[in-house]
Each structure stands twice: as C-alpha cells, then as structure tokens.
SERO-4910 file (N, C-alpha, C, O; in steps of 0.05 Angstrom, whole numbers):
BEGIN
 pado doro    nc1    nc2    nc3   cac1   cac2   cac3    cc1    cc2    cc3    oc1    oc2    oc3
  Met    A   1705   1859   1839   1700   1880   1868   1708   1858   1890   1727   1865   1903
  His    A   1696   1828   1896   1713   1813   1915   1742   1813   1913   1755   1814   1933
  Ser    A   1754   1810   1889   1783   1816   1891   1790   1835   1892   1814   1832   1886
  Arg    A   1786   1857   1897   1793   1875   1896   1792   1884   1932   1811   1896   1942
  Arg    A   1771   1877   1946   1769   1871   1970   1783   1854   1978   1791   1864   1998
  Leu    A   1792   1835   1977   1807   1818   1986   1840   1818   1983   1855   1803   1995
  Thr    A   1848   1838   1964   1874   1849   1954   1869   1867   1977   1882   1859   1996
  Ala    A   1854   1891   1984   1859   1910   2000   1856   1896   2032   1860   1910   2051
  Arg    A   1849   1872   2036   1844   1860   2066   1879   1846   2070   1894   1844   2089
  Arg    A   1882   1837   2041   1904   1827   2054   1933   1841   2063   1948   1836   2082
  Gly    A   1936   1862   2041   1949   1890   2047   1950   1900   2081   1970   1905   2094
  Ala    A   1926   1900   2089   1923   1911   2118   1932   1881   2134   1951   1885   2150
  Leu    A   1922   1852   2132   1935   1846   2152   1963   1839   2149   1976   1831   2169
  Ser    A   1974   1840   2124   2012   1844   2128   2017   1867   2141   2031   1862   2160
  Ile    A   2011   1895   2138   2020   1907   2156   2027   1907   2183   2048   1910   2196
  Leu    A   1988   1899   2191   1981   1896   2221   2002   1878   2239   2011   1880   2262
  Ala    A   2009   1854   2209   2027   1831   2227   2053   1847   2232   2062   1848   2255
  Leu    A   2064   1860   2213   2102   1876   2218   2086   1889   2244   2091   1883   2267
  Thr    A   2071   1905   2238   2061   1926   2264   2067   1905   2294   2081   1908   2314
  Ser    A   2052   1885   2287   2048   1872   2320   2084   1856   2326   2093   1849   2347
  Ala    A   2091   1856   2311   2115   1845   2320   2136   1863   2324   2156   1857   2338
  Phe    A   2133   1884   2313   2153   1902   2327   2144   1910   2351   2160   1913   2370
  Leu    A   2119   1916   2355   2108   1922   2385   2125   1910   2400   2138   1922   2416
  Leu    A   2128   1871   2397   2125   1856   2410   2166   1855   2425   2175   1844   2445
  Cys    A   2179   1876   2397   2198   1873   2397   2211   1893   2420   2231   1888   2433
  Leu    A   2192   1920   2421   2191   1939   2448   2193   1925   2467   2209   1934   2484
  Thr    A   2179   1898   2476   2188   1891   2506   2218   1884   2522   2224   1874   2544
  Ala    A   2230   1895   2503   2266   1879   2506   2273   1895   2530   2253   1907   2539
  Pro    A   2295   1900   2544   2300   1922   2558   2310   1942   2546   2320   1943   2524
  Gln    A   2309   1958   2559   2309   1993   2547   2327   2001   2561   2340   1990   2580
  Thr    A   2329   2023   2551   2355   2049   2570   2327   2070   2582   2303   2069   2580
  Ala    A   2347   2089   2598   2330   2103   2614   2313   2131   2594   2294   2142   2604
  Ser    A   2319   2135   2579   2302   2144   2555   2286   2134   2539   2282   2147   2518
  Gly    A   2272   2112   2542   2258   2099   2531   2262   2076   2514   2251   2054   2518
  Gln    A   2281   2080   2492   2295   2070   2477   2297   2044   2482   2297   2039   2506
  Pro    A   2299   2023   2465   2315   1993   2461   2341   1995   2469   2358   2006   2455
  Asn    A   2344   1988   2489   2385   1984   2489   2395   1967   2467   2402   1944   2468
  Ala    A   2394   1976   2457   2417   1968   2417   2430   1993   2419   2423   2014   2429
  Asp    A   2456   1985   2404   2476   1998   2400   2462   2010   2372   2444   2000   2359
  Ser    A   2477   2035   2368   2466   2061   2343   2476   2049   2324   2500   2043   2329
  Gly    A   2467   2041   2297   2481   2047   2278   2495   2065   2265   2503   2084   2279
  Ala    A   2504   2065   2225   2513   2086   2222   2504   2116   2227   2521   2134   2231
  Thr    A   2471   2123   2227   2465   2141   2226   2466   2149   2263   2473   2171   2272
  Gly    A   2459   2129   2275   2461   2146   2300   2443   2140   2311   2440   2151   2333
  Phe    A   2423   2120   2301   2398   2118   2319   2398   2093   2319   2407   2079   2301
  Thr    A   2382   2079   2349   2370   2053   2360   2350   2052   2344   2341   2068   2328
  Leu    A   2343   2026   2353   2315   2006   2335   2300   2022   2365   2305   2028   2388
  Pro    A   2275   2023   2341   2257   2019   2322   2269   2038   2302   2269   2035   2278
  Phe    A   2282   2065   2319   2283   2094   2311   2312   2088   2280   2318   2104   2263
  Ala    A   2319   2070   2282   2329   2067   2250   2328   2053   2230   2344   2054   2210
  Gly    A   2306   2037   2233   2284   2023   2223   2306   2000   2208   2329   1996   2217
  Asp    A   2297   1988   2189   2310   1964   2173   2339   1975   2168   2346   1995   2156
  Pro    A   2353   1958   2179   2379   1965   2167   2388   1966   2132   2406   1979   2120
  Ala    A   2375   1953   2125   2384   1950   2092   2370   1973   2081   2362   1972   2058
  Tyr    A   2365   1996   2099   2351   2016   2086   2364   2040   2099   2359   2061   2088
  Glu    A   2381   2041   2120   2391   2069   2125   2405   2082   2114   2405   2106   2118
  His    A   2427   2067   2090   2438   2082   2071   2422   2109   2053   2434   2126   2040
  Val    A   2396   2108   2057   2393   2117   2047   2377   2155   2047   2373   2174   2032
  Ala    A   2374   2144   2083   2366   2171   2098   2383   2191   2097   2407   2190   2091
  Pro    A   2369   2215   2105   2389   2233   2111   2413   2230   2128   2412   2218   2149
  Thr    A   2435   2240   2117   2457   2245   2137   2456   2267   2149   2444   2286   2140
  Gln    A   2473   2268   2176   2473   2301   2189   2494   2314   2175   2514   2302   2168
  Leu    A   2490   2337   2171   2501   2360   2153   2525   2367   2156   2524   2377   2179
  Thr    A   2547   2370   2150   2574   2375   2152   2589   2408   2146   2610   2418   2152
  Ser    A   2563   2415   2131   2571   2446   2131   2536   2465   2126   2515   2458   2117
  Pro    A   2547   2495   2137   2512   2513   2143   2497   2507   2120   2474   2500   2119
  Asp    A   2519   2510   2094   2498   2513   2071   2479   2486   2063   2459   2490   2048
  Gln    A   2485   2467   2070   2466   2445   2062   2442   2444   2090   2430   2423   2094
  Leu    A   2438   2463   2103   2425   2459   2121   2388   2465   2110   2382   2488   2105
  Asn    A   2371   2449   2107   2338   2454   2091   2348   2452   2067   2331   2460   2050
  Gln    A   2371   2444   2055   2364   2430   2018   2355   2407   2018   2362   2385   2028
  Pro    A   2336   2416   1999   2329   2393   1979   2348   2374   1973   2372   2380   1971
  Leu    A   2338   2351   1970   2349   2324   1962   2360   2328   1921   2377   2315   1910
  Gly    A   2340   2351   1904   2337   2348   1887   2333   2325   1868   2339   2303   1878
  Gln    A   2321   2323   1838   2311   2295   1830   2331   2277   1817   2324   2256   1807
  Glu    A   2356   2285   1817   2371   2266   1812   2375   2243   1839   2372   2218   1838
  Arg    A   2380   2253   1855   2379   2243   1877   2352   2236   1889   2359   2218   1904
  Ala    A   2329   2239   1892   2306   2228   1889   2300   2200   1878   2288   2182   1889
  Glu    A   2312   2202   1855   2302   2182   1841   2324   2156   1845   2319   2132   1844
  Trp    A   2347   2168   1850   2360   2144   1863   2354   2129   1893   2358   2106   1900
  Ile    A   2345   2148   1904   2329   2137   1928   2300   2118   1920   2297   2097   1933
  Ala    A   2288   2122   1907   2260   2111   1895   2278   2085   1889   2274   2068   1906
  Gly    A   2291   2079   1875   2305   2065   1860   2317   2036   1885   2316   2012   1883
  Gln    A   2326   2053   1904   2338   2038   1927   2318   2022   1941   2324   1999   1948
  Ile    A   2289   2035   1946   2263   2028   1964   2248   2006   1946   2237   1987   1959
  Gly    A   2246   2005   1920   2238   1995   1905   2213   2009   1890   2192   1997   1888
  Leu    A   2216   2031   1881   2194   2042   1866   2209   2070   1847   2227   2086   1852
  Asp    A   2194   2066   1830   2204   2082   1802   2183   2100   1796   2162   2102   1809
  Arg    A   2192   2118   1767   2168   2135   1759   2144   2121   1741   2126   2131   1727
  Ala    A   2150   2100   1746   2130   2091   1733   2099   2073   1747   2081   2059   1737
  Asp    A   2107   2081   1772   2091   2065   1796   2075   2103   1808   2056   2103   1824
  Ala    A   2083   2119   1801   2075   2146   1809   2038   2153   1799   2025   2136   1787
  Leu    A   2033   2165   1803   2004   2183   1798   2007   2194   1769   2026   2206   1761
  Thr    A   1985   2188   1754   1995   2215   1731   1982   2251   1741   1965   2258   1758
  Asp    A   1995   2263   1725   1996   2289   1736   1960   2285   1737   1953   2289   1760
  Gln    A   1943   2280   1724   1913   2283   1725   1900   2270   1748   1877   2275   1755
  Gln    A   1917   2252   1761   1898   2234   1779   1915   2251   1804   1902   2258   1824
  Tyr    A   1944   2258   1801   1953   2276   1827   1935   2298   1831   1928   2302   1854
  His    A   1927   2314   1813   1911   2332   1807   1889   2330   1820   1883   2349   1834
  Asp    A   1871   2308   1819   1849   2310   1819   1849   2295   1860   1827   2296   1871
  Leu    A   1864   2287   1870   1866   2272   1890   1875   2290   1916   1874   2285   1940
  Thr    A   1888   2322   1897   1903   2337   1916   1876   2363   1923   1877   2380   1940
  Thr    A   1853   2358   1901   1839   2372   1901   1800   2365   1904   1779   2375   1897
  Gly    A   1810   2341   1918   1784   2327   1927   1763   2320   1900   1739   2320   1898
  Gly    A   1777   2315   1886   1765   2312   1857   1772   2273   1851   1786   2259   1864
  Gly    A   1758   2266   1827   1753   2234   1815   1732   2224   1827   1714   2238   1836
  Val    A   1735   2192   1828   1714   2180   1844   1721   2175   1875   1741   2165   1884
  Gly    A   1698   2185   1891   1700   2189   1918   1713   2207   1929   1714   2205   1954
  Gly    A   1725   2228   1919   1744   2248   1932   1729   2257   1952   1706   2250   1957
  Asp    A   1748   2276   1967   1742   2284   1995   1761   2312   1997   1785   2309   1996
  Gln    A   1747   2344   2001   1769   2359   1997   1778   2352   2030   1801   2354   2038
  Ala    A   1760   2346   2042   1782   2355   2074   1795   2332   2073   1804   2330   2096
  Ala    A   1803   2308   2058   1821   2291   2059   1849   2303   2044   1872   2302   2053
  Ala    A   1839   2315   2017   1856   2328   2000   1874   2352   2021   1898   2355   2027
  Asp    A   1854   2365   2027   1867   2385   2048   1887   2374   2063   1911   2378   2058
  Val    A   1878   2360   2086   1906   2347   2098   1930   2335   2081   1953   2334   2090
  Ile    A   1925   2328   2060   1945   2304   2038   1968   2327   2033   1992   2327   2039
  Val    A   1952   2348   2017   1965   2375   2017   1978   2377   2034   2000   2367   2031
  Ala    A   1971   2391   2057   1987   2401   2083   2014   2387   2099   2032   2397   2113
  Cys    A   2009   2358   2088   2035   2341   2097   2055   2340   2080   2079   2337   2087
  Val    A   2045   2343   2049   2070   2347   2038   2081   2384   2048   2100   2389   2063
  Glu    A   2066   2403   2035   2078   2419   2053   2098   2419   2074   2118   2434   2075
  Ile    A   2090   2398   2095   2109   2411   2119   2132   2388   2113   2153   2389   2125
  Leu    A   2128   2371   2097   2155   2347   2094   2177   2359   2073   2201   2354   2074
  Thr    A   2167   2371   2058   2179   2390   2035   2194   2419   2038   2208   2431   2022
  Asn    A   2184   2429   2066   2197   2450   2075   2219   2457   2082   2229   2461   2104
  Thr    A   2226   2459   2058   2266   2468   2051   2260   2493   2040   2239   2506   2038
  Val    A   2293   2498   2030   2295   2526   2025   2276   2517   1991   2271   2498   1975
  Gly    A   2269   2551   1996   2253   2560   1967   2224   2550   1981   2211   2547   1960
  Arg    A   2208   2544   2002   2186   2536   2013   2183   2539   2031   2185   2520   2046
  Pro    A   2181   2552   2037   2169   2566   2068   2142   2560   2077   2123   2561   2062
  Leu    A   2142   2555   2105   2119   2554   2109   2112   2589   2125   2128   2605   2132
  Tyr    A   2087   2589   2125   2072   2614   2136   2059   2608   2161   2043   2589   2163
  Ser    A   2065   2623   2178   2051   2616   2202   2035   2644   2222   2043   2667   2218
  Asp    A   2022   2641   2232   2013   2670   2255   2035   2669   2277   2036   2651   2294
  Val    A   2052   2689   2274   2074   2688   2297   2066   2716   2307   2067   2735   2292
  Ala    A   2060   2719   2331   2046   2744   2336   2040   2767   2333   2049   2789   2337
  Gly    A   2016   2756   2322   1998   2773   2301   2011   2782   2270   2003   2796   2252
  Gln    A   2040   2761   2276   2053   2775   2244   2057   2755   2223   2073   2739   2234
  Arg    A   2053   2746   2202   2045   2724   2171   2082   2719   2172   2097   2735   2160
  Thr    A   2092   2699   2186   2122   2689   2185   2125   2665   2172   2109   2646   2174
  Pro    A   2146   2666   2159   2154   2655   2148   2176   2634   2161   2191   2647   2176
  Ser    A   2183   2603   2160   2199   2590   2166   2205   2566   2146   2193   2558   2127
  Val    A   2227   2558   2157   2241   2530   2142   2262   2518   2157   2285   2527   2161
  Leu    A   2252   2495   2166   2262   2475   2187   2256   2446   2179   2250   2430   2197
  Ala    A   2257   2440   2158   2254   2417   2154   2281   2399   2163   2278   2380   2179
  Ser    A   2292   2402   2159   2334   2385   2165   2327   2389   2195   2335   2369   2206
  Tyr    A   2315   2407   2213   2314   2394   2241   2290   2377   2246   2296   2366   2268
  Gly    A   2273   2369   2240   2251   2348   2236   2227   2361   2250   2209   2345   2256
  Leu    A   2224   2387   2256   2204   2411   2261   2191   2429   2233   2198   2433   2209
  Tyr    A   2169   2436   2253   2157   2455   2229   2136   2477   2251   2130   2471   2274
  Val    A   2129   2501   2238   2113   2514   2253   2085   2515   2246   2080   2522   2223
  Asn    A   2064   2510   2264   2037   2502   2251   2038   2532   2249   2054   2550   2254
  Pro    A   2006   2530   2240   1992   2561   2225   1988   2579   2252   1997   2601   2253
  Gly    A   1973   2566   2274   1985   2576   2298   2002   2595   2307   1996   2618   2313
  Gly    A   2028   2585   2308   2053   2598   2314   2069   2577   2335   2089   2585   2348
  Leu    A   2059   2551   2339   2066   2533   2352   2096   2520   2334   2094   2519   2309
  Leu    A   2118   2514   2344   2129   2499   2334   2134   2473   2349   2141   2473   2373
  Glu    A   2132   2456   2338   2123   2424   2340   2129   2403   2322   2121   2409   2299
  Ser    A   2141   2379   2323   2152   2355   2307   2124   2352   2293   2101   2355   2301
  Pro    A   2138   2342   2259   2112   2331   2245   2090   2305   2262   2066   2299   2260
  Ala    A   2108   2296   2275   2094   2272   2289   2080   2278   2311   2070   2259   2323
  Asn    A   2076   2307   2323   2061   2313   2342   2034   2306   2332   2030   2307   2308
  Ala    A   2007   2297   2355   1980   2291   2351   1963   2308   2339   1942   2300   2329
  Asp    A   1970   2334   2340   1964   2367   2337   1969   2355   2293   1954   2362   2274
  Ala    A   1984   2345   2293   1994   2357   2256   1983   2346   2245   1972   2326   2255
  Pro    A   1980   2351   2220   1967   2336   2199   1988   2312   2195   1977   2291   2193
  Thr    A   2013   2312   2193   2030   2295   2181   2029   2271   2200   2041   2251   2193
  Arg    A   2011   2273   2230   2001   2254   2243   1979   2238   2237   1972   2214   2236
  Gln    A   1968   2264   2234   1926   2263   2235   1929   2246   2203   1907   2237   2195
  Val    A   1945   2242   2190   1936   2231   2159   1939   2199   2157   1931   2187   2137
  Asn    A   1951   2187   2180   1957   2162   2185   1927   2143   2189   1926   2118   2191
  Thr    A   1906   2161   2189   1881   2145   2188   1878   2139   2154   1866   2119   2146
  Leu    A   1885   2151   2143   1883   2155   2106   1898   2143   2094   1889   2136   2072
  Ile    A   1925   2136   2101   1936   2126   2095   1948   2089   2103   1969   2077   2097
  Ala    A   1924   2082   2117   1929   2056   2136   1910   2042   2112   1894   2055   2098
  Pro    A   1916   2015   2111   1901   1997   2091   1870   1997   2090   1859   1988   2110
  Gly    A   1860   2004   2077   1835   1999   2073   1818   2029   2086   1796   2029   2096
  Gly    A   1836   2050   2081   1833   2079   2091   1827   2096   2056   1826   2086   2033
  Phe    A   1825   2122   2066   1814   2134   2036   1829   2136   2020   1815   2140   2000
  Val    A   1855   2135   2013   1875   2128   2010   1877   2113   1981   1883   2117   1958
  Gly    A   1865   2090   2000   1884   2064   1981   1851   2064   1970   1847   2062   1946
  Asn    A   1838   2066   1980   1801   2064   1962   1808   2086   1934   1808   2079   1911
  Trp    A   1811   2111   1943   1809   2126   1923   1834   2119   1893   1827   2122   1869
  Leu    A   1863   2110   1904   1877   2098   1887   1863   2064   1876   1878   2051   1862
  Arg    A   1846   2056   1880   1838   2028   1873   1817   2038   1850   1818   2027   1828
  Asp    A   1797   2061   1856   1781   2076   1859   1779   2087   1820   1763   2082   1803
  Asn    A   1805   2101   1821   1818   2119   1804   1839   2116   1777   1852   2131   1762
  Gly    A   1833   2083   1781   1862   2072   1763   1882   2073   1774   1901   2074   1759
  Ala    A   1886   2074   1793   1911   2068   1807   1925   2050   1821   1947   2055   1831
  Ala    A   1913   2026   1824   1917   1999   1846   1940   1991   1829   1942   1967   1834
  His    A   1954   1997   1816   1988   1988   1811   2000   2001   1827   2017   1989   1840
  Thr    A   1995   2029   1832   2008   2056   1852   2011   2039   1881   2030   2036   1896
  Leu    A   1981   2029   1884   1983   2015   1913   1996   2000   1914   2014   2001   1931
  Ala    A   1993   1975   1894   2012   1949   1901   2047   1956   1900   2065   1949   1916
  Ala    A   2048   1967   1884   2077   1983   1876   2085   1991   1910   2100   1975   1922
  Leu    A   2075   2015   1923   2076   2019   1940   2086   1993   1969   2107   1991   1982
  Tyr    A   2067   1981   1970   2056   1961   1991   2085   1943   1979   2098   1936   1999
  Arg    A   2100   1934   1952   2112   1924   1947   2137   1933   1964   2149   1918   1981
  Ser    A   2144   1962   1957   2174   1969   1966   2173   1971   1999   2157   1963   2016
  Ala    A   2201   1988   2001   2211   1988   2027   2181   1997   2049   2178   1987   2071
  Tyr    A   2167   2011   2040   2146   2023   2054   2133   2012   2075   2131   2026   2095
  Thr    A   2121   1983   2073   2115   1961   2083   2133   1957   2105   2124   1966   2126
  Val    A   2151   1948   2107   2164   1941   2134   2179   1971   2143   2187   1969   2166
  Gln    A   2183   1993   2134   2198   2019   2150   2168   2031   2157   2172   2054   2165
  Ala    A   2142   2026   2157   2116   2035   2163   2118   2015   2202   2111   2019   2225
  Ala    A   2126   2002   2191   2122   1980   2218   2138   1996   2237   2126   2009   2255
  Tyr    A   2162   1997   2234   2187   1997   2255   2180   2043   2258   2196   2059   2268
  Gly    A   2156   2049   2247   2160   2079   2240   2143   2075   2263   2150   2081   2286
  Phe    A   2114   2062   2256   2087   2052   2276   2093   2059   2301   2084   2079   2313
  Ala    A   2111   2040   2308   2129   2032   2340   2142   2049   2344   2130   2061   2362
  Ala    A   2165   2061   2337   2172   2088   2348   2163   2114   2344   2178   2133   2348
  Gln    A   2137   2117   2337   2115   2135   2355   2103   2133   2367   2085   2150   2371
  Gln    A   2104   2105   2380   2082   2104   2407   2100   2098   2431   2093   2099   2455
  Ile    A   2125   2093   2422   2137   2099   2457   2153   2132   2453   2174   2136   2465
  Ser    A   2141   2152   2436   2164   2181   2436   2143   2192   2453   2152   2214   2459
  Gly    A   2120   2190   2465   2110   2212   2471   2108   2232   2468   2125   2242   2453
  Ala    A   2088   2250   2480   2080   2279   2464   2099   2293   2445   2094   2295   2421
  Ala    A   2127   2304   2459   2148   2311   2435   2147   2302   2417   2139   2316   2398
  Gln    A   2158   2270   2410   2150   2260   2382   2181   2263   2371   2185   2263   2346
  Leu    A   2203   2266   2388   2233   2266   2390   2256   2246   2388   2258   2229   2405
  Val    A   2270   2248   2373   2283   2222   2369   2316   2229   2384   2327   2250   2380
  Thr    A   2327   2211   2399   2351   2212   2406   2371   2213   2383   2360   2205   2362
  Asn    A   2395   2219   2381   2419   2211   2355   2445   2206   2368   2455   2226   2377
  Thr    A   2453   2191   2371   2480   2178   2386   2503   2179   2369   2499   2171   2346
  Lys    A   2530   2187   2376   2550   2186   2356   2571   2193   2367   2580   2216   2364
  Gly    A   2587   2171   2383   2608   2177   2397   2596   2181   2428   2586   2162   2442
  Asp    A   2598   2206   2435   2592   2214   2462   2575   2228   2459   2561   2232   2478
  Val    A   2568   2244   2431   2552   2265   2428   2525   2260   2427   2517   2250   2406
  Arg    A   2508   2265   2445   2479   2261   2436   2457   2289   2432   2454   2310   2444
  Thr    A   2448   2279   2415   2426   2308   2400   2402   2290   2401   2400   2266   2407
  Glu    A   2377   2317   2388   2354   2309   2393   2346   2320   2355   2358   2338   2343
  Val    A   2323   2302   2342   2319   2310   2313   2291   2315   2319   2284   2311   2342
  Gly    A   2271   2324   2300   2235   2306   2300   2242   2284   2295   2265   2278   2288
  Met    A   2223   2268   2298   2205   2246   2287   2211   2247   2248   2221   2227   2238
  Ser    A   2208   2255   2241   2199   2260   2211   2241   2251   2204   2247   2234   2187
  Met    A   2254   2259   2213   2272   2256   2202   2288   2226   2220   2313   2226   2223
  Ala    A   2276   2209   2228   2293   2187   2228   2298   2177   2209   2298   2190   2188
  Pro    A   2305   2149   2209   2302   2136   2178   2278   2124   2172   2270   2130   2150
  Pro    A   2263   2106   2188   2238   2093   2178   2216   2115   2169   2201   2112   2150
  Leu    A   2217   2137   2185   2194   2151   2179   2197   2180   2153   2181   2192   2140
  Trp    A   2226   2180   2157   2238   2198   2128   2230   2179   2107   2218   2188   2087
  Ile    A   2235   2154   2111   2228   2138   2088   2201   2134   2076   2199   2137   2052
  Val    A   2178   2127   2091   2155   2122   2075   2155   2152   2074   2159   2157   2051
  Asn    A   2154   2168   2084   2145   2197   2078   2154   2202   2044   2140   2206   2024
  Phe    A   2181   2201   2048   2190   2201   2014   2176   2186   1996   2170   2196   1974
  Ala    A   2170   2158   2003   2156   2134   1987   2125   2143   1980   2113   2138   1959
  Leu    A   2118   2155   2000   2088   2169   2004   2090   2197   1981   2072   2197   1963
  Ile    A   2102   2213   1980   2101   2229   1960   2115   2222   1945   2116   2242   1932
  Tyr    A   2127   2210   1936   2143   2192   1909   2119   2188   1889   2116   2197   1867
  Ile    A   2099   2170   1907   2080   2159   1891   2060   2185   1878   2050   2187   1856
  Leu    A   2059   2204   1902   2036   2228   1890   2049   2240   1870   2036   2243   1849
  Asn    A   2081   2252   1872   2091   2268   1853   2118   2263   1860   2129   2270   1881
  Pro    A   2130   2250   1838   2167   2246   1842   2181   2284   1850   2200   2289   1865
  Ala    A   2168   2300   1836   2179   2324   1840   2177   2331   1863   2197   2331   1876
  Leu    A   2161   2336   1870   2151   2341   1902   2178   2328   1924   2195   2337   1939
  Ala    A   2168   2292   1911   2198   2272   1929   2222   2293   1934   2230   2298   1957
  Ala    A   2232   2305   1911   2254   2318   1901   2263   2346   1922   2285   2357   1923
  Glu    A   2239   2354   1938   2240   2374   1955   2245   2373   1985   2250   2389   2003
  Met    A   2239   2338   1980   2248   2335   2010   2282   2342   2031   2304   2347   2020
  Pro    A   2279   2341   2049   2308   2352   2065   2327   2324   2060   2323   2301   2068
  Ala    A   2352   2337   2041   2378   2322   2043   2397   2320   2067   2419   2309   2067
  Tyr    A   2386   2331   2087   2407   2323   2110   2387   2341   2127   2375   2362   2122
  Ser    A   2388   2322   2153   2392   2326   2182   2407   2345   2201   2430   2347   2193
  Thr    A   2404   2361   2224   2422   2376   2235   2401   2378   2264   2378   2386   2263
  Pro    A   2412   2371   2286   2412   2366   2314   2387   2396   2308   2390   2415   2292
  Ile    A   2361   2392   2331   2349   2409   2343   2362   2427   2364   2368   2412   2384
  Pro    A   2370   2452   2368   2389   2468   2386   2369   2463   2414   2346   2467   2419
  Pro    A   2402   2446   2435   2384   2440   2463   2360   2452   2476   2340   2440   2486
  Pro    A   2367   2483   2474   2341   2495   2486   2321   2485   2474   2306   2470   2486
  Val    A   2319   2491   2453   2293   2484   2433   2282   2458   2446   2260   2460   2457
  Ala    A   2294   2435   2445   2293   2410   2445   2284   2398   2472   2270   2378   2475
  Asp    A   2293   2410   2489   2288   2415   2520   2261   2426   2535   2248   2416   2553
  Ala    A   2258   2451   2518   2233   2460   2526   2209   2446   2506   2190   2437   2518
  Val    A   2210   2444   2475   2201   2421   2467   2183   2392   2483   2159   2389   2484
  Glu    A   2207   2373   2495   2200   2356   2511   2187   2353   2540   2175   2334   2550
  Ala    A   2195   2382   2552   2180   2390   2581   2153   2400   2566   2144   2413   2585
  Ser    A   2135   2403   2547   2120   2414   2547   2102   2387   2544   2112   2366   2536
  Pro    A   2065   2389   2553   2050   2371   2550   2041   2365   2537   2026   2345   2539
  Thr    A   2046   2383   2510   2034   2382   2491   2057   2377   2469   2052   2372   2445
  Gly    A   2077   2377   2479   2098   2372   2458   2110   2397   2436   2129   2394   2421
  Gln    A   2089   2431   2441   2083   2440   2428   2102   2472   2436   2086   2479   2453
  Val    A   2114   2486   2436   2128   2513   2442   2120   2536   2429   2117   2532   2404
  Pro    A   2115   2554   2435   2112   2580   2423   2137   2593   2403   2155   2606   2413
  Phe    A   2137   2588   2372   2157   2595   2358   2174   2622   2362   2198   2624   2357
  Gln    A   2162   2639   2369   2166   2668   2381   2191   2669   2397   2210   2683   2392
  Asp    A   2188   2651   2420   2201   2651   2434   2230   2629   2434   2245   2625   2453
  Phe    A   2232   2612   2401   2252   2604   2407   2269   2610   2374   2289   2600   2363
  Ala    A   2250   2630   2367   2263   2638   2329   2295   2633   2325   2308   2619   2309
  Ser    A   2303   2657   2352   2328   2666   2343   2346   2640   2346   2368   2645   2337
  Tyr    A   2343   2614   2355   2356   2593   2356   2362   2581   2329   2380   2566   2322
  Phe    A   2337   2594   2312   2346   2579   2281   2351   2600   2259   2346   2595   2236
  Glu    A   2363   2628   2268   2377   2648   2255   2401   2644   2242   2412   2663   2231
***
C-alpha cells in the first residue's frame, strides 16, 4: 500500500513539475493574439499549441480533399501512432476492465465518473459513422464535427471540446495524478497501464496542453498559420491535446482510438468569430449548421 501511494505521488509531482515549467515559458513575449511569439512549425501551430516537436508528426494534418473530412484514423494508423508515442496493445485495458470502468463497476467504480469518460470518448470520436445527437430547436439532430475540433452539446450549443462546459474539459479532475482514473486502474489490476501512460508522450504533451488551455479564454480555439493563411480550429485538434486524448482513449480501448479524426480542417470564419465573441465560447448550432453542410 505504501509503495502504491508513493508511485502515485511521484507521478503527480512529475506532471506538476512539467506543467510549472511550461507555465513559466509563457512569460516570454507574446503576440497580440496571446500566443507566444514563436515561428509555427510544420503543423502551423506555435508553442505551446504545437506541443513537443518530437511528436508533431503523429498529429492530424489539414485535409487536402473533401472526402477526408471527419474521417477516422483506422486501426492500422492508430497502431502506428501508438508505437510512435510509446504505447502498444499490451498497455491497454482488457475488455472486462474497459467494461467495468465505463459502467461504474470494478473496485471503487463510480457511475458519474463513468458517464463523463464515455461522453468524452463519444465527443472525441465524433467522426463519420459516429454522430452525436443534440436537441436543436426541439429536434433530435445528428452532427459530425471532429475534424473542426468542435462538437454540439446535448442542449444544441456548438463549442470546443475544451470549453469549461464540456465533459472533455471536466474530465481533467478524473485523469489528474491521484485522481479517480489512476486510483481505479491501480485497484483493478491495471497499474501497468497507468505506468505505461506516464512513460509515454502523454506526460510531456499533457503539460503543453495544460499551458495551452490556460491562455485560450472561453472560446478554446487555436490559431493555425501557414504562409499568410490564418485559420482557427478547436483546441482538441492542436497536436498536444490530440495526442493526450489519443493516448487516453488508446489505453481504454485501441479500437476506439482508431475512430479519432485523421485530419483537421479550419472552422468557417463566421463560426470561429461567433464562438470567440461569445462570453461562454458557445453559440446555438441552429444558427451555424449551414456552414457545415
């Protein structure tokens, strides 16, 4: 028991130290947009939104043809990405462990936490064939928006998955070191999964992702610049956040990680402007649905 608590504490201290280091980096001169004044890399993102340069190559690239919009990775690509960030199938939960965690079962299971985890997976795998359903003007309406880094919440509001309202933001307390997920994994025979996650790119990318979220306001959108072209995507499509989410979903269920978006695409400018102008970072989907048709 003492050894288990010590391991958890060391994991917590390592991530907190990394996070503090990157927050200190944000005191460097910044651009008018609030982003650090650094050249964008191959992905078009600046620090901290680009994440660790060693892993940028695994993040989604911008689509080059309409048929790539909201397309999932596929299992072959997902396995390659897992290997690049330091994970493999042996690190993932068993089918029974995944079932128990996501249904509130197992030792220390919690239905409310399970519901948040399931909602997160659904939002982050909102690709072709996996629509989310929302109440839009009184109608049950499907939407598929993963490549934009957006989703429509159950009440019909369009937002970034990093919005304070979103399960994908609220889950941070569950996955923090010493939080519910880590404790559940240790108590249910999956300590090796937790150790593998901390050894992977997840740890360093989580620090970049935390820093990125802290400076992105209510909208939680990210500027991408390639040449003279500036576009916006939701925070979930920035490399560090995308990789962190991939790692978490992969250890839950590799088949679900394969459903994450393979390509990113810019948010239509009027939509991005409206989200950024909203004090909550949310806008009614019914007012902007035509931009995604």
